[in-house]
All heavy atoms as a GROMACS GRO file, in nm:
protein
  655
    1MET      N    1  11.513  11.017  11.024
    1MET     CA    2  11.462  11.058  11.146
    1MET      C    3  11.564  11.157  11.215
    1MET      O    4  11.675  11.120  11.229
    1MET     CB    5  11.427  10.936  11.236
    1MET     CG    6  11.376  10.978  11.372
    1MET     SD    7  11.335  10.830  11.468
    1MET     CE    8  11.420  10.860  11.621
    2LYS      N    9  11.516  11.276  11.244
    2LYS     CA   10  11.598  11.371  11.314
    2LYS      C   11  11.627  11.322  11.462
    2LYS      O   12  11.534  11.270  11.528
    2LYS     CB   13  11.534  11.507  11.327
    2LYS     CG   14  11.546  11.583  11.195
    2LYS     CD   15  11.491  11.714  11.206
    2LYS     CE   16  11.576  11.800  11.291
    2LYS     NZ   17  11.530  11.944  11.300
    3ARG      N   18  11.745  11.329  11.511
    3ARG     CA   19  11.783  11.290  11.644
    3ARG      C   20  11.775  11.404  11.743
    3ARG      O   21  11.792  11.384  11.860
    3ARG     CB   22  11.919  11.228  11.647
    3ARG     CG   23  11.923  11.095  11.589
    3ARG     CD   24  12.056  11.028  11.622
    3ARG     NE   25  12.060  10.892  11.559
    3ARG     CZ   26  12.166  10.828  11.523
    3ARG    NH1   27  12.281  10.887  11.542
    3ARG    NH2   28  12.156  10.716  11.475
    4GLU      N   29  11.763  11.528  11.690
    4GLU     CA   30  11.755  11.644  11.777
    4GLU      C   31  11.638  11.740  11.742
    4GLU      O   32  11.597  11.730  11.626
    4GLU     CB   33  11.891  11.717  11.770
    4GLU     CG   34  11.923  11.788  11.637
    4GLU     CD   35  11.971  11.685  11.520
    4GLU    OE1   36  12.037  11.593  11.558
    4GLU    OE2   37  11.930  11.721  11.418
    5TYR      N   38  11.610  11.823  11.829
    5TYR     CA   39  11.500  11.922  11.799
    5TYR      C   40  11.560  12.043  11.738
    5TYR      O   41  11.477  12.117  11.670
    5TYR     CB   42  11.431  11.956  11.931
    5TYR     CG   43  11.335  11.846  11.995
    5TYR    CD1   44  11.327  11.718  11.937
    5TYR    CD2   45  11.263  11.869  12.106
    5TYR    CE1   46  11.249  11.622  11.991
    5TYR    CE2   47  11.182  11.775  12.163
    5TYR     CZ   48  11.176  11.649  12.105
    5TYR     OH   49  11.100  11.557  12.166
    6TYR      N   50  11.680  12.079  11.770
    6TYR     CA   51  11.742  12.199  11.714
    6TYR      C   52  11.892  12.171  11.714
    6TYR      O   53  11.953  12.121  11.813
    6TYR     CB   54  11.721  12.319  11.804
    6TYR     CG   55  11.797  12.438  11.773
    6TYR    CD1   56  11.763  12.531  11.670
    6TYR    CD2   57  11.924  12.465  11.839
    6TYR    CE1   58  11.844  12.641  11.639
    6TYR    CE2   59  12.004  12.575  11.802
    6TYR     CZ   60  11.960  12.662  11.704
    6TYR     OH   61  12.044  12.769  11.668
    7THR      N   62  11.955  12.201  11.604
    7THR     CA   63  12.102  12.185  11.594
    7THR      C   64  12.151  12.307  11.506
    7THR      O   65  12.084  12.357  11.411
    7THR     CB   66  12.142  12.057  11.530
    7THR    OG1   67  12.281  12.037  11.536
    7THR    CG2   68  12.100  12.039  11.387
    8ALA      N   69  12.278  12.355  11.545
    8ALA     CA   70  12.342  12.460  11.463
    8ALA      C   71  12.484  12.467  11.511
    8ALA      O   72  12.525  12.410  11.612
    8ALA     CB   73  12.267  12.593  11.496
    9SER      N   74  12.559  12.539  11.433
    9SER     CA   75  12.691  12.583  11.482
    9SER      C   76  12.670  12.672  11.600
    9SER      O   77  12.569  12.731  11.612
    9SER     CB   78  12.773  12.655  11.374
    9SER     OG   79  12.719  12.776  11.343
   10ILE      N   80  12.771  12.673  11.691
   10ILE     CA   81  12.752  12.766  11.814
   10ILE      C   82  12.751  12.910  11.763
   10ILE      O   83  12.664  12.999  11.815
   10ILE     CB   84  12.865  12.738  11.913
   10ILE    CG1   85  12.849  12.601  11.975
   10ILE    CG2   86  12.867  12.842  12.017
   10ILE    CD1   87  12.954  12.561  12.074
   11ALA      N   88  12.828  12.938  11.656
   11ALA     CA   89  12.818  13.083  11.609
   11ALA      C   90  12.684  13.114  11.555
   11ALA      O   91  12.627  13.227  11.587
   11ALA     CB   92  12.920  13.098  11.494
   12ASP      N   93  12.611  13.023  11.487
   12ASP     CA   94  12.482  13.052  11.442
   12ASP      C   95  12.382  13.055  11.563
   12ASP      O   96  12.291  13.140  11.566
   12ASP     CB   97  12.428  12.945  11.346
   12ASP     CG   98  12.490  12.959  11.202
   12ASP    OD1   99  12.550  13.073  11.183
   12ASP    OD2  100  12.485  12.861  11.133
   13PHE      N  101  12.401  12.963  11.655
   13PHE     CA  102  12.312  12.971  11.780
   13PHE      C  103  12.324  13.098  11.852
   13PHE      O  104  12.216  13.155  11.902
   13PHE     CB  105  12.354  12.855  11.869
   13PHE     CG  106  12.295  12.851  12.007
   13PHE    CD1  107  12.153  12.840  12.019
   13PHE    CD2  108  12.367  12.876  12.114
   13PHE    CE1  109  12.098  12.838  12.148
   13PHE    CE2  110  12.319  12.882  12.247
   13PHE     CZ  111  12.180  12.857  12.258
   14LEU      N  112  12.450  13.153  11.858
   14LEU     CA  113  12.468  13.276  11.932
   14LEU      C  114  12.394  13.394  11.862
   14LEU      O  115  12.353  13.488  11.926
   14LEU     CB  116  12.613  13.311  11.946
   14LEU     CG  117  12.684  13.210  12.046
   14LEU    CD1  118  12.844  13.244  12.035
   14LEU    CD2  119  12.635  13.223  12.178
   15SER      N  120  12.386  13.383  11.730
   15SER     CA  121  12.327  13.496  11.650
   15SER      C  122  12.170  13.472  11.634
   15SER      O  123  12.102  13.570  11.600
   15SER     CB  124  12.392  13.520  11.525
   15SER     OG  125  12.372  13.404  11.435
   16ASP      N  126  12.128  13.359  11.655
   16ASP     CA  127  11.983  13.326  11.637
   16ASP      C  128  11.902  13.393  11.761
   16ASP      O  129  11.944  13.401  11.872
   16ASP     CB  130  11.953  13.180  11.648
   16ASP     CG  131  11.982  13.103  11.521
   16ASP    OD1  132  11.983  13.178  11.419
   16ASP    OD2  133  11.977  12.979  11.521
   17ASP      N  134  11.785  13.451  11.727
   17ASP     CA  135  11.699  13.497  11.827
   17ASP      C  136  11.655  13.388  11.920
   17ASP      O  137  11.618  13.279  11.871
   17ASP     CB  138  11.577  13.558  11.747
   17ASP     CG  139  11.486  13.630  11.845
   17ASP    OD1  140  11.414  13.556  11.928
   17ASP    OD2  141  11.470  13.751  11.842
   18PRO      N  142  11.653  13.407  12.047
   18PRO     CA  143  11.609  13.304  12.138
   18PRO      C  144  11.470  13.249  12.108
   18PRO      O  145  11.447  13.128  12.134
   18PRO     CB  146  11.612  13.372  12.282
   18PRO     CG  147  11.722  13.476  12.258
   18PRO     CD  148  11.704  13.524  12.115
   19GLU      N  149  11.384  13.335  12.066
   19GLU     CA  150  11.242  13.290  12.037
   19GLU      C  151  11.244  13.201  11.906
   19GLU      O  152  11.164  13.114  11.894
   19GLU     CB  153  11.148  13.407  12.014
   19GLU     CG  154  11.123  13.472  12.145
   19GLU     CD  155  11.052  13.391  12.250
   19GLU    OE1  156  10.960  13.317  12.222
   19GLU    OE2  157  11.109  13.386  12.365
   20TYR      N  158  11.342  13.223  11.812
   20TYR     CA  159  11.358  13.139  11.708
   20TYR      C  160  11.396  12.991  11.748
   20TYR      O  161  11.339  12.899  11.702
   20TYR     CB  162  11.456  13.193  11.599
   20TYR     CG  163  11.483  13.091  11.487
   20TYR    CD1  164  11.392  13.059  11.379
   20TYR    CD2  165  11.605  13.021  11.498
   20TYR    CE1  166  11.422  12.966  11.289
   20TYR    CE2  167  11.631  12.917  11.403
   20TYR     CZ  168  11.540  12.893  11.300
   20TYR     OH  169  11.573  12.801  11.206
   21VAL      N  170  11.492  12.987  11.832
   21VAL     CA  171  11.545  12.861  11.879
   21VAL      C  172  11.431  12.789  11.954
   21VAL      O  173  11.405  12.670  11.933
   21VAL     CB  174  11.663  12.880  11.972
   21VAL    CG1  175  11.709  12.748  12.038
   21VAL    CG2  176  11.778  12.944  11.897
   22LEU      N  177  11.365  12.860  12.043
   22LEU     CA  178  11.247  12.804  12.118
   22LEU      C  179  11.141  12.750  12.018
   22LEU      O  180  11.086  12.644  12.036
   22LEU     CB  181  11.184  12.905  12.206
   22LEU     CG  182  11.065  12.860  12.287
   22LEU    CD1  183  11.092  12.736  12.376
   22LEU    CD2  184  11.004  12.972  12.366
   23GLY      N  185  11.117  12.829  11.913
   23GLY     CA  186  11.016  12.784  11.809
   23GLY      C  187  11.059  12.650  11.744
   23GLY      O  188  10.968  12.564  11.722
   24GLN      N  189  11.184  12.639  11.720
   24GLN     CA  190  11.232  12.519  11.660
   24GLN      C  191  11.209  12.396  11.754
   24GLN      O  192  11.175  12.291  11.708
   24GLN     CB  193  11.382  12.528  11.618
   24GLN     CG  194  11.403  12.621  11.492
   24GLN     CD  195  11.323  12.584  11.373
   24GLN    OE1  196  11.346  12.471  11.320
   24GLN    NE2  197  11.239  12.676  11.333
   25LEU      N  198  11.241  12.422  11.882
   25LEU     CA  199  11.225  12.313  11.982
   25LEU      C  200  11.075  12.280  11.984
   25LEU      O  201  11.050  12.160  11.981
   25LEU     CB  202  11.269  12.364  12.118
   25LEU     CG  203  11.426  12.384  12.120
   25LEU    CD1  204  11.454  12.451  12.256
   25LEU    CD2  205  11.499  12.249  12.112
   26LEU      N  206  10.981  12.374  11.979
   26LEU     CA  207  10.842  12.349  11.985
   26LEU      C  208  10.793  12.271  11.871
   26LEU      O  209  10.708  12.176  11.874
   26LEU     CB  210  10.769  12.480  12.011
   26LEU     CG  211  10.786  12.542  12.151
   26LEU    CD1  212  10.723  12.680  12.149
   26LEU    CD2  213  10.733  12.461  12.256
   27ILE      N  214  10.834  12.316  11.750
   27ILE     CA  215  10.795  12.257  11.623
   27ILE      C  216  10.827  12.111  11.622
   27ILE      O  217  10.759  12.026  11.574
   27ILE     CB  218  10.854  12.327  11.512
   27ILE    CG1  219  10.789  12.463  11.487
   27ILE    CG2  220  10.849  12.249  11.375
   27ILE    CD1  221  10.863  12.556  11.389
   28ASN      N  222  10.954  12.077  11.668
   28ASN     CA  223  11.004  11.938  11.658
   28ASN      C  224  10.972  11.851  11.775
   28ASN      O  225  11.001  11.733  11.772
   28ASN     CB  226  11.159  11.943  11.640
   28ASN     CG  227  11.192  11.996  11.502
   28ASN    OD1  228  11.151  11.945  11.407
   28ASN    ND2  229  11.262  12.111  11.496
   29ASP      N  230  10.905  11.909  11.879
   29ASP     CA  231  10.866  11.825  12.000
   29ASP      C  232  10.743  11.751  11.960
   29ASP      O  233  10.640  11.803  11.921
   29ASP     CB  234  10.846  11.922  12.116
   29ASP     CG  235  10.814  11.842  12.244
   29ASP    OD1  236  10.815  11.720  12.246
   29ASP    OD2  237  10.777  11.916  12.343
   30GLU      N  238  10.759  11.619  11.965
   30GLU     CA  239  10.645  11.530  11.924
   30GLU      C  240  10.544  11.509  12.040
   30GLU      O  241  10.448  11.445  12.018
   30GLU     CB  242  10.697  11.395  11.886
   30GLU     CG  243  10.785  11.327  11.987
   30GLU     CD  244  10.892  11.238  11.935
   30GLU    OE1  245  10.957  11.276  11.838
   30GLU    OE2  246  10.916  11.128  12.003
   31PHE      N  247  10.566  11.565  12.151
   31PHE     CA  248  10.486  11.550  12.271
   31PHE      C  249  10.416  11.687  12.297
   31PHE      O  250  10.450  11.790  12.245
   31PHE     CB  251  10.560  11.501  12.396
   31PHE     CG  252  10.642  11.377  12.368
   31PHE    CD1  253  10.779  11.393  12.354
   31PHE    CD2  254  10.579  11.259  12.372
   31PHE    CE1  255  10.855  11.276  12.329
   31PHE    CE2  256  10.655  11.144  12.344
   31PHE     CZ  257  10.789  11.147  12.323
   32GLU      N  258  10.313  11.674  12.382
   32GLU     CA  259  10.247  11.804  12.428
   32GLU      C  260  10.341  11.882  12.523
   32GLU      O  261  10.392  11.827  12.618
   32GLU     CB  262  10.117  11.770  12.505
   32GLU     CG  263  10.039  11.897  12.540
   32GLU     CD  264   9.910  11.868  12.600
   32GLU    OE1  265   9.850  11.764  12.579
   32GLU    OE2  266   9.858  11.955  12.669
   33THR      N  267  10.384  11.996  12.481
   33THR     CA  268  10.482  12.072  12.554
   33THR      C  269  10.412  12.152  12.667
   33THR      O  270  10.319  12.240  12.644
   33THR     CB  271  10.559  12.173  12.457
   33THR    OG1  272  10.612  12.092  12.348
   33THR    CG2  273  10.672  12.236  12.533
   34THR      N  274  10.460  12.130  12.792
   34THR     CA  275  10.405  12.198  12.902
   34THR      C  276  10.471  12.339  12.920
   34THR      O  277  10.586  12.362  12.860
   34THR     CB  278  10.426  12.127  13.038
   34THR    OG1  279  10.570  12.117  13.059
   34THR    CG2  280  10.366  11.990  13.029
   35ASP      N  281  10.415  12.424  12.987
   35ASP     CA  282  10.463  12.562  13.022
   35ASP      C  283  10.595  12.550  13.099
   35ASP      O  284  10.688  12.619  13.070
   35ASP     CB  285  10.379  12.650  13.097
   35ASP     CG  286  10.260  12.705  13.011
   35ASP    OD1  287  10.271  12.702  12.887
   35ASP    OD2  288  10.156  12.752  13.072
   36LEU      N  289  10.607  12.445  13.188
   36LEU     CA  290  10.728  12.414  13.261
   36LEU      C  291  10.846  12.389  13.161
   36LEU      O  292  10.950  12.441  13.181
   36LEU     CB  293  10.710  12.307  13.356
   36LEU     CG  294  10.824  12.273  13.451
   36LEU    CD1  295  10.851  12.387  13.543
   36LEU    CD2  296  10.786  12.150  13.534
   37GLN      N  297  10.819  12.305  13.064
   37GLN     CA  298  10.922  12.272  12.969
   37GLN      C  299  10.965  12.390  12.884
   37GLN      O  300  11.082  12.416  12.860
   37GLN     CB  301  10.883  12.161  12.875
   37GLN     CG  302  10.969  12.116  12.769
   37GLN     CD  303  11.107  12.062  12.827
   37GLN    OE1  304  11.096  11.959  12.906
   37GLN    NE2  305  11.219  12.136  12.811
   38LYS      N  306  10.860  12.474  12.834
   38LYS     CA  307  10.895  12.596  12.759
   38LYS      C  308  10.983  12.688  12.841
   38LYS      O  309  11.075  12.742  12.788
   38LYS     CB  310  10.765  12.664  12.718
   38LYS     CG  311  10.688  12.592  12.615
   38LYS     CD  312  10.551  12.666  12.590
   38LYS     CE  313  10.454  12.583  12.520
   38LYS     NZ  314  10.321  12.652  12.516
   39ASN      N  315  10.947  12.705  12.962
   39ASN     CA  316  11.032  12.798  13.046
   39ASN      C  317  11.165  12.742  13.079
   39ASN      O  318  11.271  12.818  13.076
   39ASN     CB  319  10.961  12.822  13.181
   39ASN     CG  320  10.841  12.900  13.169
   39ASN    OD1  321  10.820  12.992  13.073
   39ASN    ND2  322  10.736  12.882  13.249
   40ALA      N  323  11.177  12.608  13.092
   40ALA     CA  324  11.316  12.553  13.104
   40ALA      C  325  11.401  12.570  12.969
   40ALA      O  326  11.520  12.603  12.988
   40ALA     CB  327  11.308  12.394  13.133
   41TRP      N  328  11.338  12.552  12.857
   41TRP     CA  329  11.409  12.578  12.734
   41TRP      C  330  11.455  12.721  12.721
   41TRP      O  331  11.564  12.750  12.686
   41TRP     CB  332  11.326  12.533  12.611
   41TRP     CG  333  11.324  12.384  12.589
   41TRP    CD1  334  11.423  12.297  12.627
   41TRP    CD2  335  11.222  12.309  12.520
   41TRP    NE1  336  11.383  12.175  12.580
   41TRP    CE2  337  11.264  12.174  12.518
   41TRP    CE3  338  11.102  12.351  12.453
   41TRP    CZ2  339  11.182  12.079  12.450
   41TRP    CZ3  340  11.023  12.246  12.398
   41TRP    CH2  341  11.072  12.122  12.391
   42ARG      N  342  11.357  12.811  12.754
   42ARG     CA  343  11.401  12.947  12.751
   42ARG      C  344  11.517  12.990  12.833
   42ARG      O  345  11.608  13.058  12.790
   42ARG     CB  346  11.275  13.048  12.796
   42ARG     CG  347  11.173  13.062  12.691
   42ARG     CD  348  11.071  13.169  12.746
   42ARG     NE  349  10.978  13.208  12.626
   42ARG     CZ  350  10.854  13.161  12.622
   42ARG    NH1  351  10.809  13.073  12.723
   42ARG    NH2  352  10.780  13.184  12.533
   43ARG      N  353  11.520  12.935  12.954
   43ARG     CA  354  11.631  12.956  13.048
   43ARG      C  355  11.759  12.886  12.998
   43ARG      O  356  11.863  12.961  13.005
   43ARG     CB  357  11.601  12.906  13.187
   43ARG     CG  358  11.696  12.940  13.293
   43ARG     CD  359  11.694  13.092  13.324
   43ARG     NE  360  11.795  13.108  13.428
   43ARG     CZ  361  11.900  13.193  13.417
   43ARG    NH1  362  11.908  13.277  13.311
   43ARG    NH2  363  11.976  13.216  13.523
   44GLU      N  364  11.752  12.771  12.948
   44GLU     CA  365  11.867  12.706  12.889
   44GLU      C  366  11.920  12.792  12.780
   44GLU      O  367  12.039  12.808  12.765
   44GLU     CB  368  11.834  12.564  12.832
   44GLU     CG  369  11.816  12.461  12.942
   44GLU     CD  370  11.778  12.325  12.885
   44GLU    OE1  371  11.719  12.317  12.778
   44GLU    OE2  372  11.802  12.228  12.956
   45ILE      N  373  11.844  12.833  12.687
   45ILE     CA  374  11.883  12.916  12.568
   45ILE      C  375  11.960  13.046  12.625
   45ILE      O  376  12.062  13.076  12.575
   45ILE     CB  377  11.768  12.948  12.477
   45ILE    CG1  378  11.707  12.826  12.415
   45ILE    CG2  379  11.808  13.054  12.372
   45ILE    CD1  380  11.579  12.839  12.361
   46GLU      N  381  11.893  13.105  12.719
   46GLU     CA  382  11.953  13.231  12.777
   46GLU      C  383  12.084  13.208  12.833
   46GLU      O  384  12.184  13.279  12.816
   46GLU     CB  385  11.854  13.284  12.878
   46GLU     CG  386  11.909  13.409  12.952
   46GLU     CD  387  11.807  13.455  13.064
   46GLU    OE1  388  11.687  13.416  13.059
   46GLU    OE2  389  11.860  13.509  13.162
   47ILE      N  390  12.101  13.105  12.908
   47ILE     CA  391  12.225  13.079  12.979
   47ILE      C  392  12.333  13.035  12.876
   47ILE      O  393  12.439  13.082  12.881
   47ILE     CB  394  12.206  12.950  13.087
   47ILE    CG1  395  12.125  12.999  13.199
   47ILE    CG2  396  12.346  12.901  13.123
   47ILE    CD1  397  12.078  12.896  13.295
   48LEU      N  398  12.300  12.948  12.778
   48LEU     CA  399  12.398  12.899  12.689
   48LEU      C  400  12.439  13.014  12.589
   48LEU      O  401  12.563  13.028  12.563
   48LEU     CB  402  12.344  12.784  12.612
   48LEU     CG  403  12.335  12.649  12.687
   48LEU    CD1  404  12.252  12.546  12.618
   48LEU    CD2  405  12.478  12.600  12.720
   49GLN      N  406  12.354  13.097  12.556
   49GLN     CA  407  12.389  13.212  12.468
   49GLN      C  408  12.479  13.311  12.543
   49GLN      O  409  12.556  13.377  12.479
   49GLN     CB  410  12.267  13.286  12.415
   49GLN     CG  411  12.201  13.210  12.292
   49GLN     CD  412  12.091  13.276  12.226
   49GLN    OE1  413  12.025  13.359  12.283
   49GLN    NE2  414  12.070  13.250  12.106
   50GLY      N  415  12.467  13.313  12.672
   50GLY     CA  416  12.551  13.398  12.753
   50GLY      C  417  12.694  13.337  12.777
   50GLY      O  418  12.779  13.409  12.819
   51GLN      N  419  12.712  13.218  12.767
   51GLN     CA  420  12.827  13.135  12.817
   51GLN      C  421  12.916  13.087  12.702
   51GLN      O  422  13.024  13.053  12.725
   51GLN     CB  423  12.791  13.026  12.907
   51GLN     CG  424  12.718  13.067  13.037
   51GLN     CD  425  12.816  13.155  13.118
   51GLN    OE1  426  12.930  13.119  13.140
   51GLN    NE2  427  12.760  13.260  13.175
   52LEU      N  428  12.861  13.080  12.575
   52LEU     CA  429  12.931  13.003  12.477
   52LEU      C  430  13.010  13.091  12.381
   52LEU      O  431  13.073  13.040  12.273
   52LEU     CB  432  12.846  12.915  12.394
   52LEU     CG  433  12.783  12.802  12.464
   52LEU    CD1  434  12.681  12.718  12.384
   52LEU    CD2  435  12.897  12.699  12.506
   53TYR      N  436  13.028  13.226  12.409
   53TYR     CA  437  13.102  13.317  12.322
   53TYR      C  438  13.254  13.270  12.296
   53TYR      O  439  13.311  13.296  12.197
   53TYR     CB  440  13.093  13.452  12.376
   53TYR     CG  441  12.968  13.519  12.324
   53TYR    CD1  442  12.861  13.519  12.410
   53TYR    CD2  443  12.953  13.578  12.200
   53TYR    CE1  444  12.739  13.581  12.367
   53TYR    CE2  445  12.838  13.618  12.147
   53TYR     CZ  446  12.734  13.635  12.231
   53TYR     OH  447  12.613  13.686  12.198
   54ASP      N  448  13.318  13.200  12.388
   54ASP     CA  449  13.455  13.154  12.374
   54ASP      C  450  13.458  13.028  12.286
   54ASP      O  451  13.574  12.980  12.260
   54ASP     CB  452  13.511  13.127  12.514
   54ASP     CG  453  13.535  13.251  12.606
   54ASP    OD1  454  13.541  13.357  12.545
   54ASP    OD2  455  13.531  13.234  12.719
   55PHE      N  456  13.352  12.971  12.244
   55PHE     CA  457  13.356  12.848  12.166
   55PHE      C  458  13.269  12.862  12.036
   55PHE      O  459  13.192  12.772  12.005
   55PHE     CB  460  13.298  12.741  12.251
   55PHE     CG  461  13.368  12.713  12.378
   55PHE    CD1  462  13.312  12.770  12.497
   55PHE    CD2  463  13.496  12.654  12.392
   55PHE    CE1  464  13.379  12.756  12.612
   55PHE    CE2  465  13.562  12.642  12.519
   55PHE     CZ  466  13.492  12.693  12.623
   56PRO      N  467  13.301  12.963  11.960
   56PRO     CA  468  13.209  12.984  11.837
   56PRO      C  469  13.233  12.873  11.729
   56PRO      O  470  13.150  12.864  11.633
   56PRO     CB  471  13.252  13.116  11.788
   56PRO     CG  472  13.395  13.135  11.832
   56PRO     CD  473  13.400  13.066  11.968
   57ASP      N  474  13.336  12.801  11.742
   57ASP     CA  475  13.372  12.695  11.630
   57ASP      C  476  13.299  12.563  11.649
   57ASP      O  477  13.316  12.473  11.579
   57ASP     CB  478  13.516  12.680  11.612
   57ASP     CG  479  13.596  12.810  11.572
   57ASP    OD1  480  13.530  12.884  11.492
   57ASP    OD2  481  13.710  12.825  11.601
   58GLY      N  482  13.229  12.554  11.766
   58GLY     CA  483  13.165  12.424  11.789
   58GLY      C  484  13.026  12.413  11.738
   58GLY      O  485  12.980  12.489  11.666
   59GLU      N  486  12.956  12.305  11.780
   59GLU     CA  487  12.825  12.272  11.740
   59GLU      C  488  12.736  12.252  11.863
   59GLU      O  489  12.793  12.213  11.968
   59GLU     CB  490  12.829  12.148  11.658
   59GLU     CG  491  12.909  12.148  11.531
   59GLU     CD  492  12.836  12.224  11.420
   59GLU    OE1  493  12.714  12.238  11.417
   59GLU    OE2  494  12.908  12.297  11.348
   60ILE      N  495  12.610  12.275  11.848
   60ILE     CA  496  12.517  12.252  11.959
   60ILE      C  497  12.395  12.179  11.910
   60ILE      O  498  12.348  12.206  11.793
   60ILE     CB  499  12.491  12.388  12.026
   60ILE    CG1  500  12.402  12.372  12.155
   60ILE    CG2  501  12.404  12.480  11.933
   60ILE    CD1  502  12.398  12.499  12.251
   61ALA      N  503  12.341  12.092  11.995
   61ALA     CA  504  12.213  12.024  11.961
   61ALA      C  505  12.128  12.023  12.099
   61ALA      O  506  12.180  11.992  12.194
   61ALA     CB  507  12.240  11.889  11.915
   62PHE      N  508  12.003  12.057  12.080
   62PHE     CA  509  11.905  12.048  12.189
   62PHE      C  510  11.817  11.921  12.166
   62PHE      O  511  11.768  11.885  12.063
   62PHE     CB  512  11.815  12.168  12.189
   62PHE     CG  513  11.875  12.291  12.249
   62PHE    CD1  514  11.967  12.371  12.178
   62PHE    CD2  515  11.836  12.335  12.372
   62PHE    CE1  516  12.024  12.485  12.228
   62PHE    CE2  517  11.893  12.452  12.433
   62PHE     CZ  518  11.979  12.527  12.357
   63GLU      N  519  11.791  11.857  12.283
   63GLU     CA  520  11.714  11.742  12.290
   63GLU      C  521  11.750  11.629  12.191
   63GLU      O  522  11.680  11.580  12.110
   63GLU     CB  523  11.559  11.779  12.262
   63GLU     CG  524  11.502  11.871  12.355
   63GLU     CD  525  11.502  11.820  12.506
   63GLU    OE1  526  11.487  11.701  12.521
   63GLU    OE2  527  11.506  11.902  12.596
   64TYR      N  528  11.884  11.586  12.209
   64TYR     CA  529  11.937  11.494  12.126
   64TYR      C  530  11.904  11.354  12.176
   64TYR      O  531  11.925  11.318  12.291
   64TYR     CB  532  12.092  11.509  12.129
   64TYR     CG  533  12.167  11.411  12.032
   64TYR    CD1  534  12.170  11.429  11.902
   64TYR    CD2  535  12.215  11.297  12.098
   64TYR    CE1  536  12.242  11.338  11.825
   64TYR    CE2  537  12.290  11.203  12.017
   64TYR     CZ  538  12.292  11.222  11.875
   64TYR     OH  539  12.355  11.136  11.794
   65THR      N  540  11.853  11.264  12.085
   65THR     CA  541  11.816  11.129  12.120
   65THR      C  542  11.941  11.040  12.111
   65THR      O  543  12.003  11.042  12.002
   65THR     CB  544  11.703  11.080  12.037
   65THR    OG1  545  11.594  11.157  12.048
   65THR    CG2  546  11.664  10.938  12.073
   66ILE      N  547  11.976  10.964  12.209
   66ILE     CA  548  12.085  10.870  12.214
   66ILE      C  549  12.040  10.748  12.136
   66ILE      O  550  11.937  10.688  12.178
   66ILE     CB  551  12.132  10.837  12.343
   66ILE    CG1  552  12.173  10.960  12.428
   66ILE    CG2  553  12.248  10.740  12.341
   66ILE    CD1  554  12.196  10.947  12.574
   67PRO      N  555  12.106  10.710  12.023
   67PRO     CA  556  12.065  10.595  11.946
   67PRO      C  557  12.069  10.464  12.043
   67PRO      O  558  12.152  10.451  12.133
   67PRO     CB  559  12.170  10.583  11.844
   67PRO     CG  560  12.222  10.722  11.828
   67PRO     CD  561  12.218  10.772  11.965
   68ARG      N  562  11.979  10.376  12.014
   68ARG     CA  563  11.968  10.247  12.080
   68ARG      C  564  11.912  10.255  12.221
   68ARG      O  565  11.855  10.169  12.275
   68ARG     CB  566  12.097  10.160  12.076
   68ARG     CG  567  12.124  10.109  11.942
   68ARG     CD  568  12.213   9.998  11.947
   68ARG     NE  569  12.347  10.027  11.893
   68ARG     CZ  570  12.452   9.951  11.895
   68ARG    NH1  571  12.444   9.834  11.949
   68ARG    NH2  572  12.559   9.994  11.843
   69ILE      N  573  11.946  10.364  12.288
   69ILE     CA  574  11.896  10.381  12.426
   69ILE      C  575  11.752  10.452  12.429
   69ILE      O  576  11.670  10.414  12.505
   69ILE     CB  577  11.997  10.456  12.516
   69ILE    CG1  578  12.125  10.386  12.527
   69ILE    CG2  579  11.942  10.490  12.655
   69ILE    CD1  580  12.242  10.469  12.600
   70GLY      N  581  11.744  10.543  12.339
   70GLY     CA  582  11.611  10.608  12.333
   70GLY      C  583  11.588  10.724  12.420
   70GLY      O  584  11.478  10.788  12.414
   71HIS      N  585  11.685  10.758  12.510
   71HIS     CA  586  11.669  10.874  12.590
   71HIS      C  587  11.726  11.000  12.531
   71HIS      O  588  11.806  10.990  12.437
   71HIS     CB  589  11.738  10.846  12.731
   71HIS     CG  590  11.682  10.740  12.809
   71HIS    ND1  591  11.566  10.748  12.881
   71HIS    CD2  592  11.722  10.609  12.830
   71HIS    CE1  593  11.536  10.633  12.931
   71HIS    NE2  594  11.622  10.547  12.906
   72ARG      N  595  11.678  11.114  12.572
   72ARG     CA  596  11.724  11.233  12.517
   72ARG      C  597  11.811  11.307  12.613
   72ARG      O  598  11.788  11.315  12.737
   72ARG     CB  599  11.601  11.321  12.481
   72ARG     CG  600  11.528  11.280  12.368
   72ARG     CD  601  11.414  11.378  12.320
   72ARG     NE  602  11.299  11.356  12.412
   72ARG     CZ  603  11.249  11.460  12.473
   72ARG    NH1  604  11.282  11.583  12.452
   72ARG    NH2  605  11.150  11.434  12.557
   73ILE      N  606  11.919  11.370  12.559
   73ILE     CA  607  12.002  11.460  12.639
   73ILE      C  608  11.953  11.602  12.616
   73ILE      O  609  11.921  11.641  12.499
   73ILE     CB  610  12.147  11.459  12.586
   73ILE    CG1  611  12.201  11.307  12.599
   73ILE    CG2  612  12.237  11.550  12.655
   73ILE    CD1  613  12.334  11.283  12.541
   74ASP      N  614  11.945  11.684  12.712
   74ASP     CA  615  11.893  11.821  12.706
   74ASP      C  616  11.979  11.893  12.602
   74ASP      O  617  11.908  11.953  12.508
   74ASP     CB  618  11.901  11.900  12.837
   74ASP     CG  619  11.796  11.843  12.932
   74ASP    OD1  620  11.702  11.773  12.894
   74ASP    OD2  621  11.808  11.881  13.056
   75VAL      N  622  12.105  11.908  12.612
   75VAL     CA  623  12.190  11.984  12.524
   75VAL      C  624  12.327  11.914  12.510
   75VAL      O  625  12.374  11.867  12.614
   75VAL     CB  626  12.216  12.124  12.579
   75VAL    CG1  627  12.304  12.203  12.482
   75VAL    CG2  628  12.083  12.201  12.603
   76VAL      N  629  12.374  11.905  12.389
   76VAL     CA  630  12.504  11.859  12.361
   76VAL      C  631  12.586  11.969  12.298
   76VAL      O  632  12.536  12.024  12.193
   76VAL     CB  633  12.500  11.740  12.273
   76VAL    CG1  634  12.648  11.692  12.234
   76VAL    CG2  635  12.422  11.617  12.331
   77CYS      N  636  12.697  11.996  12.348
   77CYS     CA  637  12.793  12.097  12.286
   77CYS      C  638  12.916  12.024  12.258
   77CYS      O  639  12.982  11.950  12.336
   77CYS     CB  640  12.832  12.218  12.376
   77CYS     SG  641  12.685  12.315  12.412
   78ILE      N  642  12.958  12.041  12.127
   78ILE     CA  643  13.087  11.985  12.084
   78ILE      C  644  13.173  12.104  12.047
   78ILE      O  645  13.145  12.189  11.957
   78ILE     CB  646  13.068  11.896  11.955
   78ILE    CG1  647  12.974  11.779  11.987
   78ILE    CG2  648  13.202  11.836  11.904
   78ILE    CD1  649  12.935  11.696  11.867
   79CYS      N  650  13.281  12.121  12.116
   79CYS     CA  651  13.376  12.230  12.105
   79CYS      C  652  13.510  12.181  12.056
   79CYS      O  653  13.559  12.086  12.105
   79CYS     CB  654  13.390  12.310  12.235
   79CYS     SG  655  13.232  12.364  12.297
   0.00000   0.00000   0.00000
């Protein structure tokens, strides 16, 4: 079972097209995705791609499920 909807190195995330990242989030979302959620993801992707250039060696995961708790974190960056 995947714990995240999208994961990549930060370097790959920075070079990925924002619509590709959004597409991965939508494909892996097991719930009905609202327009509000899609717009929030678009904005998060835009902000993070603009801010993470100083940390290309890290990893990023969107919608990461915390084991045993069952709640999801919007974004996790490991730098």
